[in-house]
C-alpha atoms as one frame of an Amber mdcrd trajectory, in Angstrom:
protein
 -33.085  31.105  74.885 -35.907  29.399  76.911 -37.853  26.077  76.021 -40.889
  25.052  78.071 -41.015  21.362  78.524 -44.252  19.787  79.979 -44.913  16.359
  81.218 -48.034  14.236  81.827 -48.791  10.690  82.913 -50.942   8.559  80.642
 -53.486   7.962  83.742 -54.247  11.765  83.645 -56.186  11.080  80.209 -59.937
  11.606  80.418 -62.614  10.911  77.831 -63.992  14.378  78.103 -60.706  15.767
  76.488 -61.776  14.483  73.155 -64.442  17.197  72.887 -61.695  19.789  71.804
 -60.058  17.625  69.071 -60.633  18.332  65.377 -61.881  15.703  62.835 -58.618
  14.480  61.928 -57.525  14.066  65.653 -60.806  12.384  66.292 -60.371   9.963
  63.473 -56.767   8.988  64.611 -57.809   8.614  68.113 -60.676   6.298  67.207
 -58.114   4.141  65.195 -55.915   3.264  67.960 -56.849  -0.173  69.413 -55.130
  -0.188  72.687 -56.301   2.066  75.578 -52.758   3.084  76.398 -52.124   4.419
  72.773 -55.283   6.219  72.839 -54.488   7.835  76.269 -51.074   8.902  75.019
 -52.434  10.337  71.665 -55.154  12.057  73.665 -53.029  13.588  76.104 -50.490
  14.979  73.489 -53.472  16.618  71.548 -54.837  18.032  74.780 -51.652  19.338
  76.197 -50.730  21.136  72.759 -54.243  22.559  72.559 -54.338  23.808  76.001
 -51.099  25.245  76.156 -51.447  27.135  73.070 -54.917  28.255  73.916 -53.373
  29.931  77.183 -50.535  31.453  75.061 -52.724  32.762  72.470 -56.012  33.604
  74.396 -58.181  31.094  72.322 -60.642  28.196  73.363 -58.520  24.934  72.926
 -60.921  23.712  70.280 -60.186  26.792  68.121 -56.175  26.502  68.081 -55.437
  25.741  64.440 -52.877  22.706  64.285 -51.188  21.396  61.060 -50.083  17.834
  61.152 -49.741  17.267  57.347 -46.879  14.813  56.342 -44.047  16.443  54.105
 -43.990  13.424  51.835 -47.750  12.416  51.377 -49.856  15.257  52.591 -51.966
  13.224  55.188 -52.317  14.470  58.749 -49.759  12.182  60.638 -46.768  14.337
  60.448 -45.126  16.491  63.141 -47.631  18.810  64.792 -47.230  22.732  63.900
 -48.904  25.854  64.774 -48.387  29.373  63.624 -46.093  31.529  65.824 -44.553
  28.673  67.950 -42.378  25.728  67.489 -43.491  22.416  68.904 -42.504  18.772
  69.676 -44.635  16.035  71.171 -43.241  12.721  72.426 -44.534   9.788  74.486
 -43.391   6.307  75.653 -44.241   4.151  78.423 -46.187   6.010  81.064 -45.175
   9.674  79.919 -46.301  12.239  77.511 -44.308  15.441  76.775 -44.672  18.620
  74.911 -41.826  21.020  74.220 -42.735  24.690  73.150 -39.929  27.278  72.075
 -39.328  30.145  69.530 -37.024  27.893  67.506 -37.206  24.501  66.078 -37.247
  21.988  68.846 -37.082  18.237  69.198 -38.204  16.393  72.352 -37.923  12.651
  72.667 -38.688  10.139  75.676 -38.363   6.511  75.626 -39.048   3.742  78.197
 -36.015   1.725  79.224 -36.219  -1.899  78.208 -33.938  -4.053  80.435 -34.236
  -6.947  77.876 -33.306  -5.068  74.598 -30.549  -6.772  72.611 -28.284  -3.919
  72.370 -25.563  -5.953  70.408 -28.188  -6.436  67.529 -29.865  -3.178  67.633
 -26.856  -0.982  68.618 -24.877  -1.393  65.331 -27.968  -0.366  63.252 -28.470
   2.903  64.754 -25.240   3.973  66.638 -21.977   5.253  65.145 -18.864   3.038
  65.809 -17.591   4.944  68.626 -21.019   4.971  70.373 -20.940   1.247  70.004
 -17.696   1.066  71.632 -18.775   3.654  74.367 -21.469   1.063  75.526 -18.758
  -1.588  76.459 -18.241   0.433  79.826 -21.732  -0.484  80.791 -23.540  -3.679
  82.128 -26.985  -4.871  82.637 -29.626  -2.176  83.375 -26.869   0.572  83.211
 -26.203  -0.365  79.620 -29.839  -0.379  78.651 -30.218   3.030  80.291 -27.185
   4.490  78.401 -28.489   3.178  75.076 -31.844   4.396  75.526 -30.317   8.035
  76.629 -28.115   8.340  73.489 -31.104   7.032  71.398 -33.080   9.827  72.700
 -30.408  12.370  71.912 -30.499  11.182  68.531 -34.256  11.279  67.989 -34.467
  14.642  69.617 -31.863  16.012  66.935 -33.713  14.595  64.125 -37.111  15.868
  65.211 -35.515  19.410  65.686 -34.133  19.259  62.129 -37.496  17.978  60.800
 -35.838  14.996  59.138 -37.448  12.548  61.456 -37.734   8.879  60.628 -35.904
   9.328  57.233 -32.617  10.080  59.065 -29.817   7.648  59.094 -29.259   7.646
  62.887 -25.668   6.230  62.663 -24.469   9.588  61.221 -26.125  11.478  64.211
 -23.258  11.463  66.508 -24.395  13.096  69.899 -21.288  13.005  72.020 -19.834
  10.407  74.636 -22.248   8.712  76.543 -20.707   9.444  79.845 -20.638  13.234
  79.356 -23.660  15.490  79.158 -25.017  16.430  76.103 -24.333  20.182  74.891
 -23.619  21.759  71.468 -24.234  19.367  68.562 -23.674  19.697  64.718 -25.234
  17.414  62.184 -26.387  17.691  58.406 -25.364  21.284  58.297 -27.432  22.078
  61.442 -25.993  23.327  64.846 -27.991  23.481  68.066 -28.116  22.810  71.765
 -28.794  19.441  73.421 -29.639  18.327  76.993 -30.730  15.498  78.750 -33.677
  15.491  80.840 -34.490  13.748  84.093 -37.676  11.699  83.956 -37.006   9.003
  86.413 -35.304   5.624  86.398 -37.777   3.933  83.938 -37.487   6.461  81.219
 -34.871   8.517  79.315 -35.417  11.834  77.680 -33.470  14.566  75.701 -34.292
  17.973  74.273 -32.656  19.566  70.971 -33.102  23.036  69.778 -31.740  24.670
  66.446 -29.807  27.579  68.100 -26.320  27.484  69.501 -26.695  29.977  72.409
 -27.091  28.470  75.814 -30.397  26.851  76.425 -32.604  27.263  79.421 -35.145
  24.535  80.099 -38.308  25.192  82.230 -39.755  21.730  83.125 -43.442  21.794
  84.123 -46.153  19.342  85.449 -49.090  19.378  82.920 -51.306  18.738  85.721
 -52.234  22.324  86.057 -53.421  22.287  82.417 -55.373  19.177  82.483 -57.684
  19.932  85.393
Protein backbone atom coordinates (compact mmCIF):
# COMPACT_ATOMS: atom_id res chain seq x y z
CA UNK A 1 0.00 0.00 0.00
CA UNK A 2 1.48 3.32 -1.09
CA UNK A 3 0.63 6.88 -0.04
CA UNK A 4 2.10 10.01 -1.60
CA UNK A 5 2.97 12.93 0.68
CA UNK A 6 3.79 16.30 -0.87
CA UNK A 7 5.36 19.21 1.03
CA UNK A 8 5.60 22.91 0.19
CA UNK A 9 6.80 26.01 2.03
CA UNK A 10 4.52 28.98 2.47
CA UNK A 11 6.98 31.24 0.68
CA UNK A 12 6.13 29.30 -2.49
CA UNK A 13 2.59 30.71 -2.59
CA UNK A 14 1.87 33.14 -5.41
CA UNK A 15 -1.19 35.32 -5.96
CA UNK A 16 -1.80 33.90 -9.43
CA UNK A 17 -2.59 30.49 -7.92
CA UNK A 18 -5.98 31.89 -6.88
CA UNK A 19 -7.26 31.82 -10.47
CA UNK A 20 -7.96 28.07 -10.19
CA UNK A 21 -9.95 28.29 -6.93
CA UNK A 22 -13.73 27.85 -6.93
CA UNK A 23 -16.11 30.41 -5.42
CA UNK A 24 -16.12 28.88 -1.92
CA UNK A 25 -12.32 28.72 -1.89
CA UNK A 26 -12.10 32.31 -3.10
CA UNK A 27 -14.38 33.45 -0.26
CA UNK A 28 -12.38 31.56 2.34
CA UNK A 29 -9.12 32.94 1.01
CA UNK A 30 -10.45 36.51 1.17
CA UNK A 31 -11.63 35.99 4.76
CA UNK A 32 -8.14 35.35 6.11
CA UNK A 33 -6.56 38.48 7.59
CA UNK A 34 -2.94 37.35 8.00
CA UNK A 35 -0.74 36.85 4.96
CA UNK A 36 0.67 33.59 6.39
CA UNK A 37 -2.82 32.12 6.74
CA UNK A 38 -3.71 33.16 3.20
CA UNK A 39 -0.53 31.54 1.91
CA UNK A 40 -1.17 28.26 3.74
CA UNK A 41 -4.76 27.99 2.50
CA UNK A 42 -3.87 28.98 -1.06
CA UNK A 43 -1.01 26.49 -1.21
CA UNK A 44 -3.16 23.66 0.15
CA UNK A 45 -5.87 24.31 -2.45
CA UNK A 46 -3.36 24.66 -5.27
CA UNK A 47 -1.44 21.51 -4.38
CA UNK A 48 -4.62 19.42 -4.20
CA UNK A 49 -5.97 20.81 -7.46
CA UNK A 50 -2.74 20.41 -9.40
CA UNK A 51 -1.97 16.93 -8.07
CA UNK A 52 -5.46 15.69 -8.92
CA UNK A 53 -5.38 17.48 -12.26
CA UNK A 54 -2.27 15.49 -13.17
CA UNK A 55 -3.82 12.27 -11.90
CA UNK A 56 -7.14 12.67 -13.73
CA UNK A 57 -5.93 14.62 -16.80
CA UNK A 58 -8.03 17.70 -16.04
CA UNK A 59 -7.31 21.43 -15.78
CA UNK A 60 -6.74 22.35 -12.12
CA UNK A 61 -9.76 24.67 -12.11
CA UNK A 62 -12.02 21.81 -13.27
CA UNK A 63 -11.17 19.46 -10.39
CA UNK A 64 -14.34 18.99 -8.32
CA UNK A 65 -13.69 19.17 -4.58
CA UNK A 66 -16.13 18.75 -1.71
CA UNK A 67 -15.45 20.43 1.64
CA UNK A 68 -18.95 20.21 3.09
CA UNK A 69 -18.95 19.85 6.88
CA UNK A 70 -20.76 16.68 8.06
CA UNK A 71 -22.31 18.65 10.93
CA UNK A 72 -23.48 21.89 9.29
CA UNK A 73 -23.02 21.40 5.56
CA UNK A 74 -20.91 24.53 5.14
CA UNK A 75 -17.74 24.26 2.98
CA UNK A 76 -15.14 24.11 5.75
CA UNK A 77 -14.80 20.36 6.27
CA UNK A 78 -12.12 17.89 5.21
CA UNK A 79 -11.48 18.10 1.48
CA UNK A 80 -12.79 15.17 -0.57
CA UNK A 81 -12.73 14.16 -4.22
CA UNK A 82 -14.14 11.19 -6.13
CA UNK A 83 -11.74 8.31 -6.72
CA UNK A 84 -9.06 9.32 -4.21
CA UNK A 85 -8.48 9.89 -0.49
CA UNK A 86 -6.94 13.17 0.66
CA UNK A 87 -5.62 14.91 3.73
CA UNK A 88 -4.26 18.46 3.92
CA UNK A 89 -2.28 19.97 6.78
CA UNK A 90 -0.33 23.13 7.52
CA UNK A 91 1.56 24.69 10.39
CA UNK A 92 4.40 27.16 10.68
CA UNK A 93 6.18 27.30 7.35
CA UNK A 94 4.95 23.99 5.91
CA UNK A 95 1.92 22.81 3.94
CA UNK A 96 1.40 19.11 3.25
CA UNK A 97 -0.97 16.97 1.17
CA UNK A 98 -1.39 13.19 1.43
CA UNK A 99 -2.98 11.19 -1.39
CA UNK A 100 -3.93 7.51 -1.24
CA UNK A 101 -6.47 4.86 -2.14
CA UNK A 102 -7.64 4.41 1.47
CA UNK A 103 -8.60 7.02 4.09
CA UNK A 104 -5.52 9.00 5.14
CA UNK A 105 -4.73 11.52 7.84
CA UNK A 106 -1.71 13.83 7.62
CA UNK A 107 -0.71 16.27 10.35
CA UNK A 108 2.19 18.67 10.79
CA UNK A 109 2.80 20.97 13.76
CA UNK A 110 5.45 23.57 14.43
CA UNK A 111 7.34 22.81 17.64
CA UNK A 112 6.72 25.51 20.28
CA UNK A 113 9.61 25.52 22.81
CA UNK A 114 7.51 27.61 25.20
CA UNK A 115 4.46 25.35 25.34
CA UNK A 116 3.21 24.60 28.87
CA UNK A 117 3.14 20.81 28.57
CA UNK A 118 2.25 20.32 32.24
CA UNK A 119 -0.96 22.27 31.64
CA UNK A 120 -1.82 21.07 28.13
CA UNK A 121 -0.64 17.46 28.32
CA UNK A 122 -3.25 16.07 30.75
CA UNK A 123 -6.02 17.52 28.57
CA UNK A 124 -5.09 15.57 25.44
CA UNK A 125 -2.74 12.74 26.45
CA UNK A 126 -3.48 9.39 28.03
CA UNK A 127 -1.96 8.90 31.53
CA UNK A 128 0.78 6.63 30.20
CA UNK A 129 1.67 9.23 27.58
CA UNK A 130 1.92 11.92 30.24
CA UNK A 131 4.26 9.66 32.22
CA UNK A 132 6.30 8.99 29.09
CA UNK A 133 7.08 12.69 28.72
CA UNK A 134 8.89 12.67 32.05
CA UNK A 135 12.03 11.24 30.41
CA UNK A 136 12.43 14.38 28.28
CA UNK A 137 13.63 17.88 29.15
CA UNK A 138 13.62 21.26 27.44
CA UNK A 139 13.24 21.35 23.67
CA UNK A 140 13.37 17.54 23.48
CA UNK A 141 10.23 17.44 25.63
CA UNK A 142 8.47 19.96 23.40
CA UNK A 143 9.46 17.94 20.35
CA UNK A 144 8.24 14.66 21.89
CA UNK A 145 4.91 16.22 22.88
CA UNK A 146 4.46 17.66 19.40
CA UNK A 147 5.25 14.31 17.77
CA UNK A 148 2.65 12.43 19.79
CA UNK A 149 0.15 15.21 19.11
CA UNK A 150 0.66 14.83 15.35
CA UNK A 151 0.19 11.07 15.65
CA UNK A 152 -3.15 11.59 17.37
CA UNK A 153 -4.28 14.24 14.90
CA UNK A 154 -3.31 12.01 11.97
CA UNK A 155 -5.40 9.15 13.39
CA UNK A 156 -8.55 11.22 13.98
CA UNK A 157 -8.21 12.79 10.52
CA UNK A 158 -7.95 9.35 8.90
CA UNK A 159 -11.05 8.13 10.71
CA UNK A 160 -12.98 11.28 9.84
CA UNK A 161 -13.77 12.08 13.47
CA UNK A 162 -11.49 15.12 13.53
CA UNK A 163 -12.00 17.81 16.17
CA UNK A 164 -14.86 15.87 17.75
CA UNK A 165 -12.43 13.22 19.07
CA UNK A 166 -11.38 12.83 22.69
CA UNK A 167 -7.62 12.79 22.15
CA UNK A 168 -7.01 11.22 25.56
CA UNK A 169 -8.53 8.01 24.19
CA UNK A 170 -6.29 7.98 21.10
CA UNK A 171 -3.24 6.14 22.43
CA UNK A 172 -0.52 6.04 19.78
CA UNK A 173 2.31 4.09 21.38
CA UNK A 174 5.34 4.94 23.52
CA UNK A 175 6.94 8.23 22.56
CA UNK A 176 10.40 6.68 22.32
CA UNK A 177 9.34 4.05 19.76
CA UNK A 178 8.39 4.40 16.08
CA UNK A 179 4.68 4.57 15.35
CA UNK A 180 3.32 1.43 13.65
CA UNK A 181 -0.09 -0.28 13.81
CA UNK A 182 -2.76 1.56 15.78
CA UNK A 183 -6.25 0.65 16.93
CA UNK A 184 -8.85 3.18 18.03
CA UNK A 185 -12.65 3.40 18.06
CA UNK A 186 -13.04 0.12 16.13
CA UNK A 187 -10.55 1.29 13.50
CA UNK A 188 -7.18 -0.26 12.68
CA UNK A 189 -4.44 1.25 10.55
CA UNK A 190 -0.82 2.08 9.95
CA UNK A 191 0.88 5.10 11.48
CA UNK A 192 4.28 6.55 10.71
CA UNK A 193 6.27 9.58 11.80
CA UNK A 194 7.58 11.81 9.01
CA UNK A 195 10.86 13.74 9.04
CA UNK A 196 10.19 17.43 8.36
CA UNK A 197 13.13 19.13 10.08
CA UNK A 198 13.93 20.17 13.63
CA UNK A 199 11.28 22.90 13.86
CA UNK A 200 8.26 20.75 12.96
CA UNK A 201 6.84 17.30 13.66
CA UNK A 202 4.60 15.31 11.32
CA UNK A 203 2.76 11.98 11.15
CA UNK A 204 0.70 10.02 8.65
CA UNK A 205 -2.12 7.56 9.43
CA UNK A 206 -3.87 5.24 6.97
CA UNK A 207 -6.95 3.08 7.53
CA UNK A 208 -5.32 -0.14 6.39
CA UNK A 209 -3.39 -2.66 8.46
CA UNK A 210 -0.91 -3.84 5.83
CA UNK A 211 2.60 -2.35 5.67
CA UNK A 212 2.73 1.20 4.44
CA UNK A 213 5.04 2.67 1.79
CA UNK A 214 5.26 6.46 1.94
CA UNK A 215 6.60 8.38 -1.05
CA UNK A 216 7.60 11.87 0.08
CA UNK A 217 7.77 14.53 -2.61
CA UNK A 218 8.77 18.17 -2.94
CA UNK A 219 5.76 20.07 -4.30
CA UNK A 220 7.99 22.52 -6.16
CA UNK A 221 7.54 20.44 -9.29
CA UNK A 222 3.76 21.02 -9.30
CA UNK A 223 3.93 24.68 -8.28
CA UNK A 224 6.17 26.02 -11.02
